[in-house]
N, C-alpha and C positions, 0 to 999 in steps of 0.2 A: 436125255434129260439130266439135269444136274440135281444134286441134293443140297438143299440150303438148311442151315440151322438158324432159326428165328428166336431171338431173345425178346420176351414179351412179359409185361406185368399189367396189373390193373390199378390205375391211379386212384379210383374211388376206394378200393379195398385198402390200398396203402394209406390213404388219408384216414380212413376209419380205424385201422390198426394203430396208427400213430396217436389217435385220440383215445385209445383204449376201448374202442367199440368194434362191432362186427358188421360186415356188409350183410344186407338182407338176402342177397342171392348167391354170392360167391364166397368160397372158403377163404380164410385168412392167408392161405398159401399163395394166393394171387398177389399179395403185397410184395412178394419176392419175385425175382426173375424166374420165369419158366422157359424151358428150351424145347422147341418143337422142330422136328425135321420134316421138311416138305420137298417133294420132287416137283421141279418146275423147269420151264425152258429158260427163264432168266430171273433176275432179282425182282423185277416188277411183277411178274406172274406169281412168284413166291409170296410177295407182300399181299397181293390181291387175294390169294387163297386163304392166307391167315386172317386177313381183314374180314373175309366172308364168314369165317368161323368165330372170330373174336372181334366184333365191331368196335370201332373207336367211340361210337355213341353210347356204348355200355361201359366206357372207361378204360378199355384196353389200349395199351401203348406199345407199339413195336419199337424196341430200343436198338436192335441190331439185326442185320441180315448178313449171313456169312456163307459163302460157297464152300462146302466141305467135301465136294466130290473128289474122289480119287485118293484121298489121304488116309481114310479110315476103313476101307473095305477089305 
């Protein structure tokens, strides 16, 4: 299995923060990129795992998926 770094943020939180408000469920930190490491067989599987934890219907946006296997261990 490979290790993938997923860059993700929440569009709704970002819009609220830009308007000087707070999201009712998620902290303001979700307006910025968050980095999540996931073990998966391929990029599609990594995306699916993150989408299951942070669904697009709740405003989450996957910005980038990068295979970081082998370079940082």
